[in-house]
C-alpha positions as CSV (number, residue, x, y, z in Angstrom):
1,M,36.9,129.1,38.4
2,A,35.4,127.9,41.8
3,P,35.7,130.2,44.5
4,P,38.6,129.6,46.9
5,Y,37.6,127.2,50.0
6,Q,39.6,127.5,53.4
7,P,38.9,124.5,55.9
8,S,36.6,125.0,58.6
9,L,39.1,124.4,61.0
10,L,41.2,127.1,60.2
11,R,38.6,129.6,59.4
12,F,37.4,129.0,63.3
13,L,40.8,128.9,65.0
14,H,41.6,132.3,62.8
15,G,38.6,134.2,63.3
16,S,38.7,133.1,67.4
17,T,42.6,134.7,67.1
18,A,41.4,137.8,65.2
19,L,38.5,138.6,67.5
20,L,41.0,137.7,70.4
21,V,43.7,139.7,69.2
22,A,41.2,143.2,68.2
23,L,39.9,142.7,72.1
24,G,43.5,142.0,73.5
25,W,44.5,145.4,71.6
26,L,41.4,147.3,72.8
27,S,41.8,146.6,76.5
28,G,45.5,146.9,76.1
29,L,45.2,150.2,74.7
30,L,43.2,151.4,77.9
31,L,45.4,149.8,80.2
32,L,48.3,151.4,78.8
33,G,46.4,155.2,78.9
34,G,44.4,154.3,82.0
35,F,47.2,152.7,84.1
36,D,50.9,153.1,82.6
37,G,50.3,156.7,81.5
38,R,54.0,156.8,80.1
39,W,52.8,158.7,77.2
40,E,49.5,159.8,77.9
41,R,46.6,159.3,80.5
42,W,43.1,159.0,79.4
43,P,41.0,161.7,81.1
44,F,38.6,158.9,82.6
45,Q,39.4,156.5,85.4
46,L,39.5,153.1,85.2
47,D,39.4,150.2,87.5
48,G,41.5,147.1,88.2
49,T,38.7,145.0,86.6
50,W,40.2,146.2,83.0
51,I,43.6,144.3,84.2
52,E,41.2,141.2,84.4
53,I,39.8,141.8,81.4
54,H,42.7,142.2,79.2
55,A,44.3,139.2,81.6
56,R,41.3,136.8,80.6
57,I,41.4,137.6,77.1
58,G,45.5,136.4,76.9
59,L,44.2,133.4,78.4
60,L,41.7,133.0,76.0
61,L,44.7,133.6,73.0
62,V,46.6,130.9,75.2
63,L,43.8,128.2,74.7
64,V,43.3,129.3,71.2
65,L,46.9,129.1,70.3
66,L,47.2,125.5,71.9
67,L,45.1,124.5,69.0
68,F,46.2,127.1,66.6
69,V,49.9,126.3,66.6
70,P,49.8,122.6,65.9
71,Y,47.2,123.3,63.1
72,S,49.8,126.0,61.6
73,L,53.0,123.4,62.1
74,T,51.0,120.5,60.5
75,L,48.3,120.9,58.4
76,G,48.9,124.8,57.6
77,A,52.8,124.0,57.4
78,A,53.3,125.3,53.7
79,R,51.4,128.7,54.8
80,L,53.8,129.3,57.5
81,R,56.8,129.4,54.8
82,R,55.3,132.7,53.8
83,T,56.7,135.7,56.3
84,A,53.6,137.3,56.6
85,N,51.9,134.3,57.8
86,S,54.5,133.6,60.4
87,L,55.3,137.0,61.5
88,P,52.0,137.6,63.1
89,L,52.0,134.0,64.7
90,L,55.4,134.6,66.2
91,A,54.3,138.2,67.4
92,L,51.3,136.8,69.3
93,G,53.4,134.0,70.6
94,L,55.8,136.5,72.1
95,A,52.7,138.9,73.2
96,V,51.1,135.8,74.9
97,L,54.4,134.4,76.6
98,S,55.5,138.1,78.0
99,G,51.9,138.9,79.1
100,L,52.2,135.5,81.2
101,Q,55.2,137.2,83.1
102,M,52.8,139.9,84.1
103,R,51.4,140.7,87.7
104,V,48.5,142.5,88.4
105,E,50.1,144.4,91.1
106,W,52.6,146.3,88.9
107,L,49.9,147.8,86.9
108,L,48.3,149.0,90.1
109,D,51.2,150.2,91.7
110,H,52.5,151.8,88.7
111,R,55.7,150.0,89.0
112,S,56.1,147.7,85.8
113,P,59.7,145.7,85.4
114,P,61.3,147.1,82.4
115,L,61.8,143.6,80.7
116,P,58.6,142.0,80.8
117,Y,56.6,144.8,80.5
118,S,58.7,146.5,77.5
119,L,58.9,142.7,75.8
120,H,55.1,142.8,76.0
121,L,54.8,146.1,74.6
122,T,57.2,145.7,71.8
123,A,55.1,142.4,70.8
124,W,52.0,143.9,70.7
125,L,53.3,146.7,68.7
126,L,55.1,144.0,66.3
127,L,51.5,142.1,66.1
128,A,49.9,145.5,65.2
129,L,52.4,145.8,62.3
130,S,52.1,142.3,61.1
131,V,48.7,141.9,61.0
132,P,48.3,144.6,58.0
133,V,51.3,143.0,56.2
134,H,49.5,139.5,56.7
135,V,46.1,140.7,55.1
136,I,48.0,142.5,52.2
137,G,50.0,139.1,51.6
138,V,46.4,137.5,51.4
139,V,45.1,139.9,49.1
140,R,47.9,140.1,46.8
141,R,48.1,136.1,46.4
142,G,44.6,135.7,46.2
143,G,42.7,138.9,45.6
144,W,39.6,140.0,48.1
145,T,38.0,136.4,47.1
146,L,40.6,134.7,48.9
147,A,40.5,137.1,52.1
148,G,36.6,137.1,52.0
149,S,37.0,132.8,51.8
150,M,38.3,133.2,55.7
151,V,35.1,134.5,56.9
152,S,33.0,132.4,55.2
153,L,30.2,130.7,56.8
154,K,29.8,128.2,53.9
155,L,30.7,124.4,54.8
156,R,31.2,121.9,51.9
157,D,29.3,119.2,51.1
158,R,32.1,116.2,51.7
159,K,30.1,114.1,49.6
160,S,30.0,116.4,46.3
161,T,33.8,117.4,46.9
162,R,34.8,113.8,46.6
163,L,32.7,113.3,43.4
164,N,33.7,116.7,42.0
165,S,37.5,115.5,42.5
166,S,40.3,116.6,39.8
167,H,42.2,113.6,40.4
168,T,42.8,111.2,37.6
169,V,42.1,108.1,39.7
170,I,39.0,108.0,41.3
171,S,39.2,105.8,44.6
172,Y,36.8,102.7,45.1
173,A,35.0,104.3,47.6
174,V,34.2,107.6,45.7
175,F,33.1,104.9,42.6
176,C,30.4,103.6,44.9
177,L,29.1,106.9,46.0
178,K,28.5,107.7,42.3
179,K,26.7,104.6,41.8
180,K,24.1,105.3,44.3
């Protein structure tokens, strides 16, 4: 049985999203303990550039989502029917949209309005809970080989993919390629 293969665009968008989510989480945790301090303050001082870093990660996520969401709704629509796949995307959308409502001054002055800030924290918490569910769902469905196919750097040779097609009817273009 051939190992699973994920389309290159899916791997790129998925990988970019995963990297930016991890960076967003880390920078958000630094901000939570450095500026918010509702639960605990970090023993070190952060300057305002960390707020800008977190905001820029959020903007990069917006750009990636502008490509990833249309891809998911069209080519990946069948995958979105699984809650384990749609929940992280919805949580990330909420995190990004609520993050766009935040203002730098709120954190610097320690006066974040309750609703946007609470939505933002809730979205990131939901994302933190849904990502492991997503990974477990992938592993359950196809094992570690399916999960590994998402990080594979291999590209399929388009010609060999068409020639090794399992279709019973071979198109004229493929027939011509076989003759060469």
